[in-house]
N, C-alpha and C positions, 0 to 999 in steps of 0.2 A: 021754076026754071032758073038755072044759074046764069047770071049776067056778069059783065066785066066788073061792075061795082060790087057784086057779091064776092068775087074772087079777091078784089082789092081789100075788102073788109076782112076776109079770111087771112090774107097775108099780114095785115096789121095785127090781127089777133094772135097769129103765130109768132110774130115779132115781139109783141108785148109779153106773151107767155115765155118766150125764150129769154128776154131781158129780165123778167121777174125771177125766173129760175136761176139765171146766172147771178143776179144780185143776192138771192136767197142763199145760194151755195157759198158765196163769199162771206156770209155772216156766220156760217157754221164754224164753231170752234174758235171764235175770236178770243176767248179767254186763255187759250193755249199759246204760250210764248214760244216762238221759233228759236232755233239756235242762233245766238248772237255772238259777234266778236267782242273783244274786250271793250273797245270804245263805245260800241252801241249799247252793250249791257250796262256800262257805267252811266251813260246818258239816261237810259231808262230808269235805273235805280235812283239816280239823282232827281229825275222828274217825279218819281213816286215819293221820295223824301220831301220834296217841295210841296206836294199835295197833302202830306200828312203833318208836316211841321210848319211853324210860322217861317216866313221868308225873312232872312236877315237883311239889315239895312245895307251892308257893304256888298252883298251879293257875291261873296267869294265862295268858291267850292272848296272842299277839303284838299284838293290837289293844287290849288293856286296860292 
């Protein structure tokens, strides 16, 4: 027999499933880079270069 507690558990189950599905769908295609404007693309490329090459002491970028 269904009780109020059973319905509450079912509601939490549906909520948990929905949140898991939403989170999972946000993880799909993370390696695809969206279209970026110039300053965003430059910042991303500069961050990647910092991860690949040693960080300089003066911390100057090529544009400064």
